[in-house]
Structure formats: C-alpha cells, structure tokens
N, C-alpha and C positions, 0 to 999 in steps of 0.2 A: 137775753135774747128773749124777746116775746114773741108769741107764736098766733097767730089771726085766726081767726076761724074765716071758710071760704063763704064769698055771703050763697045765699038761697038761691037765688038768680043765677049768679055762676054756676051754678054745680045744675040745674036744670039747660043751661045753653050747650055746656061741654058733653051732656047726657044726650042730648040730642044733635051735635055735631060728630057722634061717636055713632050714630046711626044713619049718617048719612051717606047715601048713594051714590053721588052727583058725583061723577070723571070729572075729574080739572086736568086742564090744559098739560100740565107739566108732569100729569100720571104718567109712569113708563107700564109697558105691558105687550102685552102681541100686536096690539095698532101698529105701532111705535117700531117694533122690530122689521114687521111687516114694510115699512115704510124706507126702511134701511135698504133692507135685499132691491125692493124695486127699483128704487136711489140706484143704487150697484150694480143693479143688471142695467139699467138703464146707458152706463158711465162707461158699461166693460162693451153696449154693442155700440156703442156713438166712440168708442176707437179699435174697433174690430177693420182693419183695411178694409177698403171698398174695389169692388176690382170692377176694371172698367167698360161703358159703356159700348159695344165694338157696333160698329154700324153693319147696317144688311148689305151683299154684296149682290 
C-alpha cells in the first residue's frame, strides 16, 4: 500500500472550506425548528372546530 501526499492546492481548498460561514439550505438549526413549530401551529388552528356564524335577529 502506497501513501500519497495531499496536493498543496487541496490543502488550501480544504482550509478555505473549513473557514466558510455560508449557511447551506440543508443546515439544521433554530430557523428550521421555528418553521416546524409554525407549521404545527397552523395545522392545529385549521383543525380546530369552527363555530357557526349566527344571523342577527
């Protein structure tokens, strides 16, 4: 089994990628959790029984 050196350009690319602060769409976090809670609240509100509107006499 031979060991190969990591090319110099690859080291710099990996170092730069590690420093990146860009948020990826698939990143999980507080923003995603808030969206899930909001959806659950919307669904619960839509399932709540509606009171019929009574005509005024």
